[in-house]
PLY file of the C-alpha trace (Angstrom):
ply
format ascii 1.0
element vertex 251
property float x
property float y
property float z
element edge 250
property int vertex1
property int vertex2
end_header
-203.02 -43.53 57.81
-200.41 -44.68 60.31
-201.28 -46.21 63.67
-199.81 -45.90 67.12
-200.80 -47.33 70.52
-204.11 -45.81 71.48
-205.31 -44.86 68.02
-204.51 -43.56 64.56
-201.91 -40.93 63.76
-203.74 -38.18 61.91
-202.27 -36.01 59.16
-200.89 -32.78 60.56
-199.59 -29.63 58.84
-195.84 -29.10 58.55
-194.77 -25.61 57.47
-191.46 -25.40 55.58
-190.26 -21.82 55.11
-187.22 -20.56 53.18
-185.69 -17.25 54.34
-183.52 -16.13 51.43
-180.95 -13.33 51.40
-181.40 -11.26 48.24
-178.96 -8.46 49.12
-176.69 -6.89 46.52
-173.77 -9.15 47.42
-175.84 -12.18 46.44
-175.67 -10.85 42.88
-171.91 -11.45 42.67
-170.15 -14.64 41.54
-173.42 -16.32 40.59
-174.67 -16.78 44.17
-178.33 -15.91 43.57
-178.43 -18.02 40.42
-176.91 -20.94 42.32
-179.49 -20.58 45.10
-182.36 -20.48 42.61
-181.01 -23.59 40.89
-180.43 -25.45 44.16
-183.95 -24.86 45.48
-185.61 -25.58 42.15
-183.72 -28.87 41.81
-184.64 -29.82 45.39
-188.41 -29.48 44.89
-188.94 -32.94 43.29
-186.98 -34.50 46.15
-189.19 -32.68 48.67
-192.27 -33.99 46.89
-190.95 -37.54 47.06
-190.27 -37.27 50.80
-193.76 -35.87 51.37
-195.29 -38.76 49.43
-193.42 -41.19 51.67
-194.69 -39.47 54.85
-198.48 -39.19 54.44
-198.92 -38.42 58.13
-197.60 -34.88 57.45
-199.19 -32.29 55.16
-196.15 -30.31 53.94
-196.81 -26.64 53.15
-194.03 -24.53 51.60
-193.50 -20.76 51.57
-190.57 -18.39 51.13
-189.46 -15.00 52.46
-186.94 -12.80 50.67
-184.99 -10.06 52.37
-182.79 -7.24 51.09
-183.87 -3.63 51.73
-186.86 -4.79 53.72
-188.47 -8.21 53.78
-191.41 -9.59 51.85
-193.11 -12.89 51.26
-191.63 -14.21 48.03
-194.15 -17.05 48.01
-196.87 -16.02 50.46
-199.43 -18.77 49.93
-199.13 -21.91 52.05
-198.55 -24.19 49.07
-198.86 -27.97 49.34
-195.48 -29.31 48.29
-197.07 -31.43 45.54
-197.96 -28.23 43.68
-195.03 -26.06 44.76
-193.00 -24.27 42.09
-189.98 -22.07 42.77
-189.95 -18.50 41.44
-186.48 -17.08 40.81
-185.07 -14.50 43.20
-183.22 -11.35 42.12
-180.45 -9.67 44.13
-180.15 -6.02 45.17
-180.21 -3.99 48.37
-179.24 -4.37 52.01
-179.51 -7.38 54.34
-182.61 -6.81 56.49
-182.53 -10.22 58.14
-184.27 -9.03 61.31
-187.32 -7.93 59.32
-187.47 -11.38 57.70
-187.50 -13.09 61.10
-190.23 -10.74 62.35
-192.29 -11.45 59.22
-192.11 -15.20 59.85
-192.88 -14.68 63.56
-196.23 -13.13 62.64
-197.20 -16.27 60.73
-196.17 -18.58 63.56
-198.71 -17.11 65.96
-201.81 -19.13 66.88
-203.80 -18.42 64.79
-202.87 -18.68 61.93
-200.83 -21.67 63.14
-202.70 -24.70 64.40
-202.04 -26.42 67.71
-202.00 -29.68 65.76
-199.10 -28.61 63.54
-195.74 -30.34 63.49
-192.67 -28.25 64.35
-192.02 -25.92 61.39
-188.78 -26.10 59.42
-187.13 -22.68 58.92
-184.14 -22.49 56.58
-182.13 -19.25 56.59
-179.70 -18.69 53.70
-177.34 -15.69 53.76
-173.95 -14.51 52.48
-173.46 -11.49 54.74
-174.26 -9.60 57.92
-177.61 -8.13 59.01
-178.06 -4.42 58.28
-181.11 -3.98 60.51
-182.24 -4.98 64.01
-181.46 -8.70 63.90
-181.80 -9.09 67.67
-185.30 -7.62 67.60
-186.37 -9.93 64.79
-184.96 -12.99 66.54
-186.66 -11.98 69.79
-190.01 -11.71 67.98
-189.49 -15.17 66.48
-188.50 -16.81 69.75
-191.42 -15.25 71.62
-193.72 -17.49 69.60
-194.06 -21.08 70.85
-193.80 -22.37 67.28
-190.73 -20.21 66.76
-189.03 -21.94 69.68
-190.13 -25.39 68.57
-189.13 -24.86 64.94
-186.28 -26.78 63.36
-183.98 -23.87 62.45
-181.24 -24.53 59.90
-178.83 -21.97 58.41
-176.70 -22.08 55.27
-173.78 -19.65 54.98
-172.87 -18.74 51.41
-169.23 -17.70 51.14
-166.66 -16.62 53.70
-168.32 -13.25 54.41
-171.44 -14.80 55.96
-171.87 -13.94 59.65
-171.70 -17.28 61.43
-172.42 -15.69 64.81
-175.88 -14.45 63.83
-176.62 -17.68 61.95
-175.72 -19.63 65.09
-178.00 -17.41 67.15
-180.80 -18.16 64.72
-180.21 -21.91 64.99
-180.19 -21.72 68.78
-178.63 -25.14 69.43
-174.85 -25.46 70.01
-174.88 -28.97 68.49
-176.14 -27.69 65.14
-173.76 -25.47 63.18
-174.31 -23.29 60.10
-173.60 -25.18 56.89
-170.78 -23.54 54.93
-171.31 -23.44 51.16
-168.28 -22.08 49.30
-169.30 -23.21 45.83
-172.48 -24.07 43.88
-171.94 -27.81 44.34
-171.92 -27.63 48.14
-174.93 -25.29 48.10
-176.89 -27.81 46.01
-175.86 -30.59 48.40
-176.96 -28.71 51.53
-180.22 -27.46 50.05
-181.09 -31.01 49.00
-180.22 -32.30 52.49
-182.49 -29.75 54.17
-185.25 -30.46 51.65
-185.11 -34.23 52.13
-183.37 -35.58 55.24
-184.46 -32.75 57.55
-187.96 -32.66 56.06
-188.29 -36.43 56.40
-187.23 -36.30 60.03
-189.60 -33.42 60.82
-192.52 -35.22 59.18
-191.87 -38.63 60.74
-193.98 -40.26 63.44
-191.12 -39.62 65.89
-191.68 -35.88 65.50
-195.41 -36.27 66.00
-194.72 -38.12 69.22
-192.32 -35.39 70.47
-189.00 -37.17 70.13
-186.14 -35.23 71.73
-182.98 -35.76 69.73
-180.57 -33.45 67.91
-177.50 -34.04 65.78
-174.04 -34.21 67.16
-171.53 -31.56 66.24
-170.89 -30.72 62.60
-167.88 -28.80 61.36
-166.98 -27.57 57.91
-163.92 -26.47 56.06
-164.06 -25.08 52.52
-167.61 -26.32 52.08
-167.00 -29.83 53.44
-168.60 -31.21 56.58
-167.87 -34.03 58.99
-170.16 -35.36 61.69
-170.38 -37.97 64.40
-173.24 -40.10 65.69
-176.29 -38.16 66.85
-176.78 -37.85 70.59
-179.97 -37.21 72.57
-180.46 -33.64 73.75
-183.62 -32.66 75.61
-183.78 -29.17 74.10
-184.63 -30.29 70.57
-188.00 -31.37 69.16
-186.96 -33.24 66.03
-184.19 -35.79 65.36
-182.10 -33.86 62.85
-179.79 -36.15 60.83
-176.11 -35.47 60.21
-175.47 -33.21 57.18
-173.59 -34.44 54.14
-169.97 -33.76 53.39
-169.41 -31.10 50.76
-168.11 -32.18 47.33
-164.39 -32.70 47.80
-163.50 -32.05 44.16
-165.36 -28.75 43.97
-163.18 -25.61 44.13
-164.11 -22.70 46.40
-165.49 -19.74 44.47
-167.17 -17.72 47.25
0 1
1 2
2 3
3 4
4 5
5 6
6 7
7 8
8 9
9 10
10 11
11 12
12 13
13 14
14 15
15 16
16 17
17 18
18 19
19 20
20 21
21 22
22 23
23 24
24 25
25 26
26 27
27 28
28 29
29 30
30 31
31 32
32 33
33 34
34 35
35 36
36 37
37 38
38 39
39 40
40 41
41 42
42 43
43 44
44 45
45 46
46 47
47 48
48 49
49 50
50 51
51 52
52 53
53 54
54 55
55 56
56 57
57 58
58 59
59 60
60 61
61 62
62 63
63 64
64 65
65 66
66 67
67 68
68 69
69 70
70 71
71 72
72 73
73 74
74 75
75 76
76 77
77 78
78 79
79 80
80 81
81 82
82 83
83 84
84 85
85 86
86 87
87 88
88 89
89 90
90 91
91 92
92 93
93 94
94 95
95 96
96 97
97 98
98 99
99 100
100 101
101 102
102 103
103 104
104 105
105 106
106 107
107 108
108 109
109 110
110 111
111 112
112 113
113 114
114 115
115 116
116 117
117 118
118 119
119 120
120 121
121 122
122 123
123 124
124 125
125 126
126 127
127 128
128 129
129 130
130 131
131 132
132 133
133 134
134 135
135 136
136 137
137 138
138 139
139 140
140 141
141 142
142 143
143 144
144 145
145 146
146 147
147 148
148 149
149 150
150 151
151 152
152 153
153 154
154 155
155 156
156 157
157 158
158 159
159 160
160 161
161 162
162 163
163 164
164 165
165 166
166 167
167 168
168 169
169 170
170 171
171 172
172 173
173 174
174 175
175 176
176 177
177 178
178 179
179 180
180 181
181 182
182 183
183 184
184 185
185 186
186 187
187 188
188 189
189 190
190 191
191 192
192 193
193 194
194 195
195 196
196 197
197 198
198 199
199 200
200 201
201 202
202 203
203 204
204 205
205 206
206 207
207 208
208 209
209 210
210 211
211 212
212 213
213 214
214 215
215 216
216 217
217 218
218 219
219 220
220 221
221 222
222 223
223 224
224 225
225 226
226 227
227 228
228 229
229 230
230 231
231 232
232 233
233 234
234 235
235 236
236 237
237 238
238 239
239 240
240 241
241 242
242 243
243 244
244 245
245 246
246 247
247 248
248 249
249 250
């Protein structure tokens, strides 16, 4: 157990939730298969990061949304025993319902006051077909929704960056643009390791207030500058990786 001035730093729950677009368009050009592969390959890396940060008890779940939204993995699963179940594509893009579903689980209870800021990762290739604003409002009405580290990955050029940016809620953090399977794997691994490590670090437990500097992307590649302090954020989010330069755009 780690120590800090005034006493020991106790283990606290950290909820990591995937929000995955399973609409019909995700079934084209191998997008859903690439997402399944990327998350499955990231799980061992998540487990390693959790082992290196024993002060946080990482619990993983997943929501899928298409025509409606459901918990794909509903049980709060300790990352050590987490296994990914493949998603299938088909239907609309009811993103607002997914946000509302997560909002219900971020209420207190079931959330604990001792929890670390949750990590919410939204992955989508299109535009919402339902009441996105209502779902986002429900999420942001919850204190843990506001405090959450919210990251978005845009798959392909048809993804709606405006709604993804609204979900993120911080102008310094931009949606990550994945235009091929290689960049998707890179970004999913980054979220599953660097962001998770930052969220589970003692700095997060002691309410550090830093965010990343701006990040821009072109054809799946990203560039970033040195992180700067911003009082609005709860977790020091590291700069994202650059996309694979040699990989050709397919989405």
